[in-house]
C-alpha positions in Angstrom: 100.0 106.4 -20.5 101.4 103.6 -21.9 101.6 101.5 -18.8 98.3 101.3 -17.7 97.5 98.2 -19.6 100.2 96.3 -17.8 99.1 97.8 -14.0 95.3 98.5 -14.3 94.7 94.8 -16.5 96.9 93.2 -14.1 93.5 92.5 -12.4 91.6 91.3 -15.1 87.8 91.4 -16.5 86.0 90.3 -13.8 82.0 91.5 -13.1 81.1 92.3 -9.5 79.3 94.6 -7.9 81.3 97.7 -6.9 79.9 101.0 -5.1 77.9 103.4 -7.2 79.8 106.5 -7.5 78.6 110.1 -9.0 81.1 112.6 -10.6 81.0 116.2 -11.2 80.1 116.7 -14.5 82.6 118.7 -15.2 85.3 116.4 -13.5 83.6 114.0 -16.2 84.8 116.5 -18.8 88.0 117.3 -17.8 88.7 113.8 -17.5 88.0 113.1 -20.9 89.5 115.8 -22.7 92.8 114.6 -20.5 92.3 111.1 -21.6 91.7 111.6 -25.3 94.6 114.3 -25.4 97.3 111.8 -23.4 95.7 108.5 -23.3 93.2 107.8 -26.2 96.5 106.8 -28.9 97.4 104.1 -27.3 94.0 102.5 -25.3 91.7 103.8 -28.2 88.7 106.0 -27.6 86.7 103.7 -25.3 89.4 101.7 -23.7 89.5 99.4 -26.5 93.1 98.8 -26.8 95.3 99.4 -30.0 97.7 97.5 -32.1 100.4 98.4 -29.5 98.3 97.8 -26.4 95.9 95.3 -27.3 94.4 94.7 -23.5 91.1 96.5 -22.7 90.6 98.8 -20.1 89.1 96.5 -17.6 88.9 95.6 -14.4 87.7 95.2 -10.9 90.3 97.7 -9.2 89.0 100.6 -7.1 88.6 104.3 -8.4 91.2 105.2 -5.4 93.3 102.5 -6.9 93.2 103.9 -10.3 93.5 107.0 -9.6 96.8 105.8 -7.7 98.4 104.3 -10.8 97.9 107.2 -13.1 99.2 110.1 -10.5 102.5 107.8 -10.2 102.9 106.3 -13.7 100.9 108.1 -16.2 102.1 109.2 -19.1 104.7 106.7 -19.7 108.2 108.4 -19.1 106.4 111.6 -18.4 104.4 110.9 -15.0 104.5 114.6 -13.8 102.2 115.7 -16.7 98.9 114.3 -14.7 99.0 114.1 -11.1 96.6 115.2 -8.1 93.5 116.7 -9.4 94.0 115.8 -13.2 95.1 112.4 -12.2 92.0 111.8 -10.0 89.6 113.2 -13.0 91.2 111.0 -16.1 90.7 107.7 -13.7 86.8 109.0 -12.7 86.0 109.3 -16.9 87.9 105.9 -17.2 85.8 104.1 -14.3 82.7 105.8 -15.2 82.9 105.4 -19.3 84.2 101.9 -19.5 86.1 100.9 -16.9 83.7 100.0 -13.8 81.9 96.6 -13.6 78.7 98.7 -14.1 79.8 100.4 -17.1 81.4 96.6 -18.5 77.6 95.7 -18.0 76.6 98.7 -19.7 78.8 98.6 -23.0 78.8 95.1 -23.3 75.6 93.4 -22.1 75.9 89.7 -22.3 73.7 87.0 -23.3 72.5 83.5 -22.8 75.0 81.3 -24.7 74.0 77.8 -26.4 75.6 75.6 -24.0 76.4 71.8 -24.2 76.5 69.7 -21.0 79.4 69.8 -19.3 81.6 66.9 -18.4 79.7 66.4 -14.9 76.6 67.1 -16.4 77.0 64.7 -19.2 78.0 62.1 -16.5 75.2 62.6 -13.8 72.5 62.8 -16.8 73.3 59.5 -18.1 73.2 57.9 -14.9 69.8 60.0 -14.3 68.4 58.7 -17.6 69.3 55.1 -16.8 68.1 55.6 -13.6 64.5 56.5 -14.6 64.0 52.8 -14.9 64.7 51.9 -11.5 63.2 52.3 -8.4 64.2 55.2 -6.2 66.9 54.2 -2.9 65.5 52.9 -0.2 65.9 55.5 3.1 66.9 54.5 6.8 68.3 56.4 9.8 71.8 56.2 10.8 75.1 54.8 9.2 76.7 51.5 9.0 75.7 48.2 7.3 73.3 45.6 8.2 75.3 42.4 9.5 73.7 39.1 9.3 75.5 36.3 11.0 74.8 32.8 10.0 75.3 29.6 11.4 76.9 28.0 8.3 78.7 29.0 4.7 75.3 28.9 3.3 73.8 32.2 3.9 70.4 30.5 4.4 67.7 32.5 6.2 66.9 29.8 8.6 70.5 29.2 9.5 70.9 33.2 10.5 71.3 33.8 14.4 72.1 37.6 14.6 71.1 40.8 12.8 72.3 43.7 13.1 74.0 47.1 12.0 77.7 47.2 12.2 79.1 50.8 11.7 82.3 49.4 9.8 83.8 46.4 8.7 87.0 45.8 10.9 86.8 42.4 12.8 89.4 39.5 14.1 87.6 36.5 15.4 90.4 34.5 15.8 89.2 31.1 16.4 86.0 31.6 18.4 82.7 32.3 16.8 81.8 35.9 15.9 79.1 36.0 18.2 79.1 34.0 21.4 76.3 32.3 23.0 74.2 31.9 19.8 74.7 28.9 18.4 77.2 29.9 15.8 79.6 27.0 15.0 83.2 28.5 15.3 84.4 26.6 12.5 82.2 26.8 10.0 80.1 29.9 9.4 79.5 32.8 7.3 78.1 36.8 7.9 76.7 39.2 5.3 76.9 43.0 5.5 75.0 45.0 3.1 73.9 48.8 2.6 75.3 51.1 0.3 78.1 53.6 0.3 78.1 57.1 -0.4 81.6 58.1 -2.1 82.8 61.8 -1.0 84.0 62.6 -4.6 84.0 61.8 -8.4 86.4 59.6 -9.8 88.1 56.1 -9.2 88.2 54.0 -5.5 90.0 51.2 -4.9 88.2 48.8 -2.5 90.5 46.8 -0.5 89.2 43.7 1.3 91.7 42.4 3.9 90.8 38.7 5.0 92.6 35.3 4.6 89.3 33.9 4.4 87.1 33.1 1.8 85.5 36.6 0.6 82.9 38.6 -2.3 82.7 42.1 -2.1 79.8 43.2 -4.6 79.6 47.2 -5.6 77.1 48.7 -7.5 76.3 45.4 -9.0 74.1 42.4 -7.3 75.3 39.6 -10.0 79.0 39.9 -11.0 81.3 40.6 -7.5 84.0 43.4 -8.0 86.1 40.6 -5.7 85.6 37.4 -5.7 88.1 35.4 -2.9 86.0 32.7 -2.6 89.0 30.6 -3.2 92.2 31.8 -1.4 95.4 31.8 -4.2 98.6 31.5 -1.6 99.5 33.8 0.7 97.3 36.2 -0.6 95.6 38.3 2.3 94.7 41.3 0.6 91.8 41.9 -2.9 92.2 44.8 -4.4 89.9 46.4 -7.5 89.0 49.9 -8.5 85.8 51.2 -9.8 84.2 54.5 -10.8 81.8 56.7 -8.6 80.4 59.9 -8.7 80.0 62.0 -5.7 77.5 61.6 -3.1 75.2 59.1 -4.8 74.1 55.5 -3.1 75.7 52.4 -4.6 74.7 49.2 -3.1 77.2 47.4 -1.2 77.4 43.5 0.0 80.4 41.4 1.6 80.3 38.0 2.5 82.5 36.3 4.3 82.5 32.6 4.7 85.1 30.0 7.4 85.4 26.9 6.2 86.6 23.9 8.6 88.1 22.5 5.6 90.3 25.7 4.8 94.2 26.0 6.2 93.1 29.2 7.8 91.7 28.5 11.1 91.4 32.0 12.2 88.9 34.3 11.2 89.4 38.3 10.6 87.8 41.0 8.1 88.9 44.6 7.3 86.8 46.2 4.6 89.0 49.3 3.0 89.2 51.9 0.5 91.1 54.4 -1.1 89.3 58.0 -2.3 90.4 59.7 -4.8 93.4 62.3 -3.8 94.0 60.2 -0.6 95.8 57.4 1.0 94.1 54.3 1.8 91.7 54.1 5.0 89.2 52.0 6.7 85.7 53.0 4.9 84.3 54.6 7.8 81.1 54.7 9.0 80.2 58.1 7.7 80.2 56.4 4.5 78.2 53.6 5.0 74.1 53.6 5.5 72.1 50.3 5.9 69.9 51.0 3.1 69.7 49.6 -0.7 70.3 51.5 -3.7 69.2 50.6 -7.0 72.2 49.9 -9.4 73.8 53.1 -10.9 75.1 53.7 -14.8 78.3 55.4 -14.0 80.0 56.0 -17.5 83.9 56.0 -18.1 84.6 57.0 -21.1 87.3 59.7 -20.7 86.3 63.2 -21.6 88.7 66.5 -22.4 88.0 69.0 -19.4 85.7 71.7 -19.9 86.7 75.3 -20.8 87.8 77.3 -17.2 89.0 80.2 -18.8 86.9 82.5 -17.3 86.8 81.4 -14.1 83.9 78.9 -14.6 82.9 75.5 -16.1 80.8 75.9 -19.4 80.0 74.1 -22.0 80.2 76.6 -25.4 83.5 75.1 -26.8 83.0 71.8 -29.3 86.3 70.2 -30.4 87.0 66.5 -31.9 88.1 65.6 -28.5 84.9 66.0 -27.0 82.5 65.1 -30.3 84.9 61.6 -30.1 84.1 61.2 -26.4 80.4 61.5 -26.8 80.6 58.5 -29.5 82.5 56.8 -27.3 80.4 57.5 -24.2 76.9 56.5 -26.5 78.4 53.1 -27.6 79.5 52.2 -23.9 75.9 53.3 -22.4 74.5 51.0 -25.4 76.4 48.1 -24.7 75.2 48.5 -20.7 71.6 49.1 -21.8 71.6 46.1 -24.2 73.3 43.8 -21.2 70.5 44.9 -18.6 67.8 45.9 -21.3 64.9 43.3 -20.0 65.4 44.7 -16.4 64.9 48.4 -17.8 62.3 47.4 -19.9 60.2 45.3 -17.6 59.9 42.3 -19.3 61.9 38.8 -19.9 63.0 37.5 -23.2 59.9 35.0 -23.6 57.4 37.3 -23.3 55.1 37.9 -25.9 54.5 41.5 -25.5 58.3 41.8 -25.3 59.2 43.8 -28.5 55.9 46.3 -27.4 58.1 46.8 -23.7 60.9 47.6 -25.9 59.2 50.6 -28.3 57.5 52.1 -24.6 61.3 51.7 -23.5 62.5 53.7 -26.1 60.0 56.3 -26.1 60.5 57.0 -22.3 64.5 56.8 -23.4 64.2 59.6 -25.9 61.7 61.8 -23.9 63.6 61.7 -21.1 67.2 62.1 -22.4 65.0 65.1 -24.9 63.9 66.2 -21.4 60.5 66.7 -22.9 57.8 64.7 -24.3 57.5 62.9 -27.7 54.9 64.2 -30.5 53.5 61.2 -31.7 54.4 62.5 -35.7 58.1 61.7 -34.0 57.3 58.2 -33.1 57.4 56.7 -36.2 61.0 58.3 -37.6 62.4 58.0 -34.4 61.3 54.4 -33.0 59.0 52.6 -35.4 61.6 52.9 -38.3 64.1 51.2 -36.0 62.5 48.7 -35.1 61.0 47.7 -38.7 64.8 48.1 -40.2 66.9 46.4 -37.8 67.7 42.7 -37.6 66.4 42.1 -34.0 64.8 44.4 -31.5 67.6 44.2 -29.6 69.5 46.0 -32.6 66.5 48.5 -33.0 66.9 49.3 -29.2 70.6 49.9 -29.8 69.9 52.2 -32.5 67.8 54.2 -30.7 70.1 55.2 -27.8 73.1 55.3 -30.1 71.2 57.9 -32.0 69.8 59.8 -28.9 72.6 60.1 -27.2 74.2 61.9 -30.3 71.2 64.0 -30.8 72.0 67.4 -30.5 68.4 67.5 -28.0 70.3 65.3 -26.0 73.7 66.9 -26.1 72.4 70.7 -26.0 69.6 71.3 -23.3 67.3 73.9 -25.0 67.0 72.8 -28.4 63.3 72.6 -28.4 59.7 74.1 -27.5 59.4 77.7 -26.9 62.6 79.4 -24.7 60.2 79.5 -21.8 57.9 76.8 -21.7 57.4 74.2 -19.2 60.1 71.6 -19.9 62.7 74.3 -20.8 61.8 76.0 -16.9 62.6 72.3 -15.6 65.7 71.8 -17.3 67.1 74.8 -16.4 66.3 74.6 -13.0 67.3 70.7 -12.5 70.5 71.7 -13.9 71.2 74.6 -11.8 70.6 72.5 -8.8 71.6 69.3 -9.8 73.5 69.1 -12.9 71.1 66.7 -14.2 67.7 65.8 -15.4 64.4 66.8 -14.0 63.0 64.3 -11.4 59.4 62.7 -11.8 57.5 65.6 -9.6 59.3 68.5 -11.8 58.4 67.1 -14.7 54.5 66.3 -13.7 54.6 70.0 -12.7 56.1 70.8 -16.4 53.3 68.3 -17.9 50.5 70.0 -17.1 51.6 73.4 -17.3 52.1 74.7 -13.7 55.9 75.3 -13.9 55.4 78.5 -15.5 53.8 80.1 -12.9 56.5 81.7 -10.4 54.8 81.0 -7.1 55.5 77.0 -8.6 59.1 77.7 -9.4 59.3 79.0 -6.0 58.0 75.7 -4.4 60.1 73.6 -6.7 63.0 75.6 -6.4 63.1 75.4 -2.5 62.3 71.3 -2.6 64.9 71.0 -4.6 67.2 72.6 -3.5 66.7 70.6 -0.2 67.6 67.5 -1.8 70.7 65.5 -1.3 71.5 66.1 -4.7 71.8 70.0 -4.2 73.6 69.5 -1.2 76.2 67.6 -3.0 76.4 70.2 -6.0 77.1 72.6 -3.4 79.7 70.8 -1.6 81.4 70.1 -5.5 81.3 74.5 -5.7 82.9 74.6 -2.2 85.6 72.4 -3.2 86.4 74.5 -6.4 86.1 77.7 -4.7 89.0 76.8 -2.1 90.9 75.4 -4.8 90.7 72.1 -4.0 90.6 70.6 -7.7 94.2 72.2 -7.8 95.8 70.2 -5.0 96.9 67.1 -6.4 100.1 66.0 -4.4 100.6 67.6 -0.5 104.3 66.6 0.5 106.4 68.2 2.8 110.2 68.9 3.3 111.1 65.7 5.4 113.9 67.7 7.3 111.6 70.8 8.0 108.5 68.3 8.8 109.6 64.7 9.0 106.5 63.6 10.7 104.2 65.2 8.1 103.4 62.0 5.9 101.2 60.9 3.2 98.5 59.7 6.0 99.1 63.4 7.4 97.9 65.1 4.2 95.2 62.5 3.4 93.4 62.8 7.1 93.8 66.9 6.8 91.8 66.4 3.1 89.3 64.1 5.0 89.1 66.7 7.9 88.4 69.6 5.5 85.4 67.5 4.0 84.0 66.7 7.6 83.9 70.4 8.5 81.8 71.4 4.9 79.4 68.5 5.6 78.8 69.4 8.9 78.1 73.0 7.7 75.9 71.7 4.8 73.7 69.5 7.2 72.6 72.7 9.3 69.1 73.6 8.7 70.4 77.0 7.1 74.2 76.4 6.2 75.9 80.0 6.7 79.0 81.4 4.6 79.3 83.5 8.2 80.5 80.0 10.1 82.7 78.7 6.8 84.7 81.7 7.5 84.7 82.2 11.6 84.3 78.5 12.5 87.3 77.5 15.5 86.9 74.1 15.6 88.8 72.0 13.1 88.2 68.0 13.0 90.6 66.0 14.3 91.5 61.9 14.3 94.1 61.1 16.7 96.8 60.8 14.3 96.1 64.5 13.3 95.6 65.3 17.3 99.0 64.1 18.1 100.4 65.6 15.1 99.1 69.0 16.0 99.8 68.4 19.8 96.2 68.4 21.0 94.0 66.0 23.1 90.9 64.9 21.6 87.8 65.5 23.8 86.1 62.9 25.6 83.4 60.7 24.5 80.0 60.5 26.9 80.1 57.3 28.3 78.3 54.3 26.3 78.6 56.3 23.1 81.1 54.8 20.1 83.8 57.7 19.8 83.7 58.8 16.2 87.4 58.9 14.6 87.3 62.3 13.8 85.8 64.9 16.5 85.7 69.2 16.5 88.7 70.6 18.5 89.2 74.2 19.2 92.5 74.4 18.2 94.4 77.4 19.0 91.4 79.5 20.7 90.7 82.8 19.5 93.3 81.9 16.4 91.4 80.1 13.8 89.0 81.3 11.9 87.2 78.7 9.6 88.1 77.4 6.1 90.7 80.5 6.0 93.1 78.7 8.4 92.1 75.1 8.1 95.6 73.3 8.3 94.9 71.8 4.9 94.4 75.1 3.3 97.4 76.3 5.5 99.6 73.5 4.3 98.2 73.4 0.6 98.8 77.4 0.5 102.5 76.6 1.2 105.8 75.7 0.1 107.5 72.1 1.5 109.5 74.0 4.1 108.3 77.5 4.3 104.5 79.2 4.5 104.1 81.3 1.6 101.9 84.7 1.7 102.0 84.9 -1.8 99.4 81.7 -2.3 97.3 82.7 0.6 97.0 85.9 -0.4 95.8 84.7 -4.1 93.3 82.6 -2.8 92.2 85.3 -0.5 92.0 87.5 -3.5 90.1 85.0 -5.9 88.2 83.1 -4.5 87.1 85.2 -1.1 87.1 88.6 -2.4 86.7 87.8 -6.2 89.4 90.0 -7.1 90.7 87.9 -10.6 94.7 88.4 -11.0 96.7 88.5 -13.8 99.2 85.7 -14.6 102.8 87.5 -14.0 104.4 88.5 -17.5 108.0 86.5 -16.4 108.3 84.0 -14.7 109.7 84.6 -11.2 111.0 82.2 -8.7 110.9 82.8 -5.0 114.2 83.4 -3.3 115.7 80.6 -1.6 115.7 81.0 2.4 119.2 79.9 2.5 119.8 82.9 0.1 119.0 85.4 3.1 119.0 82.6 6.1 118.2 85.3 8.5 115.4 86.8 6.9 111.6 85.8 7.8 109.3 84.2 5.3 107.5 87.7 5.0 111.1 89.8 4.9 111.9 87.8 2.2 108.7 87.9 0.1 109.0 91.7 0.5 112.4 92.0 -1.0 111.2 89.6 -4.0 108.1 91.2 -4.7 109.8 94.9 -4.1 110.1 95.7 -8.1 107.4 98.5 -9.2 106.3 95.8 -11.9 105.6 93.4 -9.0 103.4 95.8 -7.0 100.6 96.0 -9.6 99.5 92.6 -8.2 101.8 92.5 -4.9 100.1 95.5 -3.5 96.8 93.4 -3.1 98.3 90.0 -2.5 101.1 90.7 0.0 98.6 92.3 2.8 96.3 89.7 3.1 98.7 86.5 2.4 100.5 88.6 5.2 97.8 88.2 8.1 98.2 84.3 7.4 101.7 84.1 8.7 101.0 83.0 12.0 100.6 79.5 10.4 103.4 77.3 9.2 104.0 75.2 6.4 101.6 72.6 7.7 99.6 74.7 9.3 101.1 74.8 12.9 99.9 77.9 14.5 103.8 79.9 15.9 104.6 82.8 17.2 108.5 82.9 16.3 110.1 82.9 12.6 114.1 82.8 12.8 114.4 84.4 16.5 111.6 86.9 15.2 108.1 87.6 16.5 105.7 86.7 13.7 104.0 89.9 11.8 100.9 88.9 11.1 99.9 92.9 10.0 98.3 92.8 6.9 95.3 95.3 5.1 93.5 95.2 2.1 92.2 98.3 0.3 88.4 98.0 -0.6 86.9 98.9 -3.9 85.3 101.6 -2.2 88.4 103.2 -1.4 88.7 102.2 2.4 92.2 101.5 3.4 91.6 98.7 6.2 94.2 97.3 8.7 94.0 93.7 10.0 96.5 91.8 12.8 96.3 88.5 12.3 93.7 85.9 10.3 90.7 86.3 13.3 90.5 90.3 12.4 90.7 89.7 8.7 87.7 86.5 8.9 85.9 89.2 10.9 86.0 91.6 8.3 85.2 89.3 5.2 82.7 87.6 7.1 80.4 90.9 7.2 81.6 92.1 3.8 79.5 92.8 1.0 82.2 92.5 -1.6 82.8 89.0 -0.3 78.8 88.3 -0.6 78.9 89.7 -4.1 81.9 87.6 -4.9 80.5 84.4 -3.8 76.7 85.3 -5.0 78.4 85.7 -8.4 80.9 82.7 -8.5 78.1 80.2 -7.5 75.9 81.6 -9.8 78.2 81.3 -12.7 78.8 77.7 -10.9 75.3 76.6 -11.0 74.0 78.3 -14.2 77.1 78.0 -16.8 76.6 81.3 -17.6 77.5 85.0 -17.0 74.8 86.5 -14.2 74.5 90.0 -16.4 72.9 88.0 -19.0 69.6 87.8 -16.5 69.8 91.7 -16.5 72.0 94.4 -14.6 70.2 93.9 -11.1 70.3 90.3 -11.3 73.9 90.3 -8.8 72.8 93.2 -6.7 69.3 91.0 -6.0 70.9 88.0 -5.4 73.2 89.3 -2.7 70.7 91.5 -0.8 68.8 88.4 -0.3 71.7 86.8 0.9 72.7 89.3 3.1 69.3 89.5 4.4 68.7 85.5 4.8 71.8 85.8 6.9 74.1 84.3 4.2 72.1 80.9 3.7 73.7 79.1 1.2 70.9 76.7 0.7 68.6 79.4 0.0 71.1 81.3 -2.3 71.0 78.0 -3.9 67.3 78.0 -4.5 66.9 82.0 -4.9 69.7 81.3 -8.2 67.8 78.6 -9.5 64.5 80.4 -9.7 67.0 83.7 -11.5 68.0 81.0 -13.8 64.3 79.7 -14.9 63.5 81.4 -17.1 65.4 83.8 -20.1 64.9 86.9 -20.0 63.0 89.0 -22.7 61.7 85.9 -23.7 
């Protein structure tokens, strides 16, 4: 039976709900005897492997699949010795004893591991740690920026003539007044736009101001402009600067334009653009702008090594020299920022008589926020007073406090302190599950009075936090990972096959997908069903022209949004599964790729883990068999037995999406032949299903318990950074059942996961 590791463990260990099977005792006994006679010498008495076959017999293949593999290939060189009922019996024994998800949980129970902050959690935590000393952002309805138009260049309140909201900054006033008939001097005036910008992804952004007039732009800082173009240099008409921002947060923005009668440029014009990570530069659209104020946010820019994702989700269980050095560098960066802002953060002035007391108070609160629990009075002399007594200045004392706090294990590891299930650890687990950051004021208040150990209070807080924009931002990040967007860095196509597929088209497609995700998450009950079944695609004019459709009309008197939902290819699209961005991403430069698409469906949607191929195989070039369709070429390439173990799963799924070409356009013909989009899937229950096209597949997936279980498992791991089974064998089943009964409500599922993870089992 020596082929079994290469076949069965081509699907790696992954814990999912499988159908519970009952086997006759005699069949299991017979299967065990066969296994010990023919298999154990190579694979170990309990499937643990051996010197020659080190991979254990673990996976998520169905019992039917195991039976087929054994019937056809085992034992090695003599497959005729184990066929029919014998093959089924030994498969049943393997499945029941150590292979199935239930057996894996039973034989190797998981535990809650000590975990450090992940990179995302570290950055979010520092932003909130400093933010605790600042006010909450102002919340106003609507989008756009406040716009104040002044009759002079001086931005004086008395000179303000117009106060309105502008949806975007894109104006060409020429030599005329920016607003006619209100008394603004056309030769000498100024305009101020203010509000906040909400970045859709974390990373480095480039802001671009296009104007030949005097201009200044502030982003996340009221004192030092990001762009200072008060004086024009030569023929400069574009100003560019970069800044790091965290996704989903509000950052204050102020843009000031002034035109002078003494300047050489007599026309007045301005546009505000930016470059989002992984996109081309574009006009800063109204959907990212709000006319409300936000306090400054600290964003640490120290580079960190990436977190371990070897088992499918980010986790903080590994500590390297590089990570340790990064935390040191980040602590120094944070301390330097705190010293620059210390009087504002501590609520004092440099010449105040009680300044030292205020700095000590700041230090205590800083430590308590960072450690996520109150300090005992007995800790204050060591952690605070000693530094103020020994340092050369109060500022140096604060610097020491910040550095030592941020290097402390009590900051870097979330649960070093108190009892495992005390109110403060519960608060920390909930806030990091839902927000990847510190508990907020309301959660701390609940913990402080001991209410948070109560299940009803945990439930109330979980639903409150799940409905916060912070939770939506984290869920959006999960969906991006679920869709494998983090693997897509440069989407380009063969210019001879698709000459009109430009970088701008690729950027627009990513924006289109983001808008769809945001539209789903904006619903009261965002659902997995809609993610998989939505027929509409959000297009702008450039995308509409590329895909050959017209944008729907806009009601009279309404401003036309840049992106509008369009039913593209009626009856054929299925939500994210067929979104043009994913279809183009899971494809080659000139042809589609059923393999890439099938791998996505297998891993992300169905949760089937696939082993990296033992040997690298280059795809067969299309010109080698010019008459073959992509489907025929893939079938030819994956025909060898060594490929079939994985491609029996991958190919039939990927073939259902063959009606979409390498840029996500619908097609009926390839190479002069009708597209064959027939596909199928062998479920974990052993059902051999057939599908004709993407819509039929999506209808199955949207109603599939396998998909619900896979999504639940992946979301739990993403939120909690731990294995779900550490909370008990029934955890996933209970969460999935509630998820199904709620109509696949994504927001409710996040709350339920946070509630489940709030208390460590057995403590």
